[in-house]
C-alpha positions as CSV (number, residue, x, y, z in Angstrom):
1,M,94.2,69.6,104.5
2,P,93.0,73.4,105.1
3,R,92.6,74.5,108.6
4,T,89.5,75.1,110.1
5,M,89.9,79.1,110.8
6,S,87.1,79.5,113.4
7,V,84.7,77.6,115.5
8,S,82.0,78.7,117.8
9,D,79.5,77.1,120.2
10,S,76.4,78.6,122.1
11,I,74.4,78.2,125.1
12,V,71.1,79.9,126.6
13,I,71.8,81.7,130.1
14,N,68.7,82.0,132.4
15,A,69.9,85.9,132.7
16,D,69.7,89.1,130.9
17,P,71.9,90.3,128.3
18,M,73.9,92.9,130.4
19,T,74.4,90.8,133.4
20,V,76.0,88.0,131.2
21,Y,78.0,90.7,128.9
22,E,79.3,92.4,132.6
23,K,80.7,89.2,133.6
24,V,82.1,88.1,129.9
25,G,83.3,91.4,129.0
26,D,85.8,91.5,132.5
27,P,89.1,90.0,131.3
28,T,90.0,89.4,134.5
29,A,87.4,87.4,135.6
30,M,87.6,85.0,132.6
31,G,89.3,82.6,134.6
32,R,86.9,81.6,137.0
33,W,85.3,79.7,133.5
34,S,87.9,79.0,131.2
35,P,89.9,75.6,131.2
36,E,93.0,77.3,130.2
37,N,92.6,81.1,131.1
38,R,93.9,82.2,134.6
39,G,92.7,85.9,134.6
40,A,94.2,88.8,133.2
41,T,96.0,91.9,134.0
42,V,94.7,95.0,132.4
43,R,97.4,97.6,131.0
44,G,96.6,101.4,131.2
45,P,93.4,102.5,132.4
46,I,91.5,100.1,134.4
47,P,88.1,99.5,133.2
48,G,86.5,101.3,136.2
49,E,88.3,104.1,135.4
50,R,86.8,104.7,132.1
51,G,83.4,103.1,132.4
52,G,83.9,99.5,132.0
53,T,85.5,97.8,129.3
54,Y,86.4,99.9,126.2
55,V,87.4,99.2,122.8
56,G,91.4,99.6,122.7
57,M,92.1,98.5,126.3
58,V,94.9,96.0,126.9
59,F,95.3,93.2,128.8
60,E,97.5,90.4,129.7
61,G,95.9,87.3,129.6
62,H,97.2,84.7,132.1
63,N,97.1,81.0,130.9
64,K,98.2,77.6,131.8
65,R,97.5,74.1,130.0
66,G,98.8,71.1,131.9
67,A,102.8,71.9,133.3
68,F,103.2,74.9,130.7
69,S,102.0,78.5,131.2
70,W,102.2,81.5,129.2
71,T,100.9,85.0,128.8
72,T,99.1,86.9,125.5
73,R,98.8,90.4,124.9
74,C,95.3,91.3,124.1
75,T,93.3,94.2,122.7
76,V,89.4,94.8,122.8
77,T,88.0,95.2,119.8
78,A,84.2,95.4,120.4
79,A,82.9,96.2,123.8
80,D,79.0,96.8,122.8
81,A,77.3,96.8,126.4
82,G,74.8,93.8,126.3
83,E,75.5,92.8,122.7
84,R,79.4,92.0,122.0
85,F,82.6,91.9,123.4
86,A,85.7,90.7,121.1
87,F,89.1,91.2,121.5
88,R,92.3,90.1,119.4
89,V,95.5,88.5,121.0
90,H,98.3,89.8,119.1
91,A,101.8,89.0,121.3
92,I,103.0,85.6,123.4
93,G,105.6,84.6,125.6
94,V,106.3,82.8,128.9
95,R,106.1,85.1,131.4
96,R,105.7,88.3,129.4
97,P,103.9,88.8,125.7
98,R,107.5,89.1,123.9
99,L,106.7,87.5,120.8
100,P,104.2,89.7,118.7
101,G,102.0,88.4,115.5
102,A,98.7,87.7,114.9
103,I,97.4,84.9,116.7
104,A,93.5,84.8,117.4
105,T,90.9,86.8,117.9
106,W,87.8,85.6,120.5
107,E,84.2,86.9,120.4
108,Y,81.2,86.6,122.4
109,R,77.8,87.8,121.1
110,F,74.6,88.3,123.6
111,E,70.9,87.6,122.2
112,P,68.1,87.9,124.3
113,V,66.1,84.9,123.9
114,E,62.9,83.1,125.6
115,G,64.6,81.5,129.0
116,G,67.7,84.1,128.8
117,T,70.5,85.1,127.2
118,R,71.9,83.2,124.2
119,V,75.8,83.6,124.6
120,T,78.0,82.6,121.2
121,E,81.5,82.2,121.9
122,T,84.1,82.3,118.7
123,W,87.5,81.9,118.5
124,T,89.1,82.7,114.9
125,D,92.8,81.6,113.9
126,D,94.5,84.8,112.7
127,R,97.4,83.1,112.1
128,R,96.9,83.6,108.1
129,A,100.6,83.8,107.4
130,W,101.3,80.1,108.5
131,P,101.4,77.6,105.9
132,D,98.4,74.9,107.0
133,A,101.5,72.0,107.0
134,L,103.3,74.0,109.6
135,A,99.9,75.3,111.3
136,H,98.6,71.5,111.9
137,A,102.4,70.4,112.9
138,F,102.5,72.9,115.7
139,D,98.9,72.4,117.0
140,R,99.1,68.8,117.2
141,I,102.5,69.4,119.5
142,A,101.0,72.1,121.4
143,T,97.5,70.4,122.0
144,R,99.0,67.2,122.2
145,G,97.3,65.8,119.2
146,H,94.8,68.0,117.9
147,T,94.0,71.0,115.6
148,F,93.5,74.0,117.5
149,A,90.0,74.3,116.1
150,D,89.1,71.1,117.7
151,F,91.0,72.2,120.9
152,Q,89.2,75.3,121.0
153,R,85.8,73.9,120.3
154,R,85.9,72.0,123.3
155,N,87.4,74.6,125.2
156,I,84.5,76.7,124.1
157,R,81.7,74.2,125.3
158,T,83.6,74.2,128.5
159,T,83.8,78.0,129.2
160,L,80.0,78.2,128.3
161,E,78.9,75.4,130.3
162,R,81.1,76.9,133.5
163,L,79.6,80.5,132.5
164,K,75.9,79.1,132.6
165,A,76.5,77.2,136.2
166,A,77.9,80.1,137.7
167,L,75.6,82.7,136.7
168,E,72.5,80.9,137.3
169,S,73.9,79.8,141.0
170,D,74.4,83.2,141.4
171,A,71.4,84.3,140.2
172,E,69.6,81.3,142.6
173,H,71.2,82.8,145.6
174,V,70.1,86.2,144.7
175,G,66.7,85.0,144.8
176,H,66.8,83.7,148.2
């Protein structure tokens, strides 16, 4: 059975696109919403020194699933303020991302709509060189019985719901 190579989901958040972009486009903050990510460490010039997140920025993502922790090396591929943020994951390891290779691409799009911003999060499997049978076997071990596409579909929904709750809660507190 061929793999599903990309999954995405969307949610409308009662906030303007720039506000949502500023939160999502800061990889050090993703751990606040993601079920697996625990934040990131920026390598090289930090975003504030360059005026925010920028294309080419490298960061290491800290992740945890159950008792297993790992670190990924990522490079920002799109940083279009208020419109799009994307990065590719290209190395992985337990404490340090020592094993290079195409792993995944994550993309967030921000579209102004009635009621706020439609945020679309997309995960793309970049393991194109892996035979489907090997990917399926690995995925089922790594995700306790699921394909990465099914697993990421649930993670994306959780991330978007947590992001919406956090930003709308922040907006309520600012308004009072």
